[in-house]
C-alpha positions in Angstrom: -42.9 -113.1 -304.6 -42.5 -116.6 -302.7 -43.1 -119.6 -304.7 -43.2 -122.3 -302.3 -44.9 -122.6 -299.4 -41.6 -122.8 -297.3 -40.7 -119.6 -298.6 -44.2 -118.3 -297.9 -44.0 -119.6 -294.7 -40.7 -117.5 -294.2 -41.7 -114.3 -295.5 -44.8 -114.3 -293.2 -43.6 -115.4 -290.0 -45.4 -118.8 -290.2 -43.7 -122.2 -288.5 -43.6 -124.9 -290.9 -44.2 -128.4 -289.7 -42.8 -131.4 -291.1 -45.2 -133.9 -292.1 -45.2 -137.6 -293.7 -48.4 -138.8 -296.1 -49.5 -142.1 -295.7 -51.8 -144.4 -298.4 -55.2 -142.8 -297.7 -57.7 -144.8 -295.7 -58.3 -147.2 -298.8 -54.5 -148.0 -299.0 -56.1 -151.6 -300.0 -59.4 -151.3 -301.3 -62.0 -148.6 -301.7 -65.4 -149.8 -302.0 -68.5 -147.8 -303.1 -71.8 -148.7 -302.1 -75.3 -147.7 -303.3 -77.7 -148.1 -300.4 -81.8 -147.5 -300.7 -82.7 -144.4 -298.8 -84.3 -145.8 -296.4 -82.0 -148.8 -295.6 -80.2 -148.3 -292.1 -78.5 -151.5 -291.7 -76.2 -152.4 -294.5 -73.8 -149.7 -294.1 -72.6 -150.9 -290.6 -73.2 -154.3 -291.1 -70.6 -154.2 -294.2 -68.3 -152.5 -292.0 -68.7 -154.8 -289.2 -67.6 -157.9 -291.5 -64.4 -156.0 -293.8 -61.1 -155.4 -292.4 -61.2 -152.0 -290.6 -57.4 -151.1 -291.6 -57.1 -149.9 -295.0 -60.7 -150.7 -296.7 -62.9 -147.7 -296.6 -66.8 -148.1 -298.0 -68.2 -144.7 -299.7 -71.8 -144.9 -299.9 -74.4 -142.6 -302.2 -78.3 -142.8 -301.3 -81.2 -143.9 -304.0 -84.9 -143.6 -304.1 -86.6 -146.4 -303.3 -90.7 -146.2 -304.1 -92.9 -147.4 -300.8 -94.5 -149.5 -303.0 -92.6 -152.1 -303.4 -93.6 -154.1 -307.2 -91.3 -155.5 -310.0 -91.6 -151.8 -311.8 -90.6 -150.3 -308.8 -87.7 -152.1 -308.4 -86.6 -152.1 -311.9 -87.4 -148.4 -312.3 -83.8 -148.1 -310.1 -81.7 -149.1 -312.7 -81.8 -145.7 -314.3 -80.7 -144.1 -311.1 -77.8 -146.2 -310.5 -75.6 -144.2 -312.7 -75.7 -140.9 -311.4 -75.6 -142.5 -307.6 -72.4 -144.1 -308.4 -71.4 -140.7 -309.9 -71.6 -139.0 -306.3 -69.5 -141.4 -304.7 -66.1 -140.0 -304.8 -66.4 -138.8 -308.3 -62.8 -137.8 -309.0 -60.9 -140.5 -307.2 -61.2 -144.3 -308.1 -63.4 -147.2 -306.5 -62.2 -150.8 -306.5 -65.5 -152.3 -306.7 -69.4 -151.0 -306.4 -72.0 -152.7 -304.7 -75.7 -152.0 -305.3 -77.1 -152.7 -301.9 -80.7 -153.9 -302.9 -81.0 -157.8 -303.4 -84.7 -157.6 -305.1 -83.7 -154.7 -307.1 -80.2 -156.7 -308.1 -82.4 -159.7 -309.0 -85.1 -157.8 -311.1 -82.7 -155.4 -313.1 
C-alpha cells in the first residue's frame, strides 16, 4: 500500500504538480469582526481603509433587538463570546473588534 502522495499518484497514474505554499491571506494580520446582524456598511468600510495585501477580515454576526435601549445593548454582551468562537475557530486572530459603538459604550 502506498504511503505518500507521490506513491499514490504513481500507483494510480495521476500526475503530480509541484506547488509552493505562501503565508496565506492574513500573513500580516488576521482581524476578527463581530457585526450587528443588520449592518451592511461596516465590512466594506473597514476593508476600504485597510491595506489589502496580507490583511484579512473575518466576520461573525450578532443579534440586535429592533428596539434600541440600554437593556437591549447590554443584552448583546452574552452573545459576543459565541459569535467570536465562530470566527476561524481553529486558527488565530490578531485582534477582534465589536462593530457597535453604542453597544461597546454600554457594555
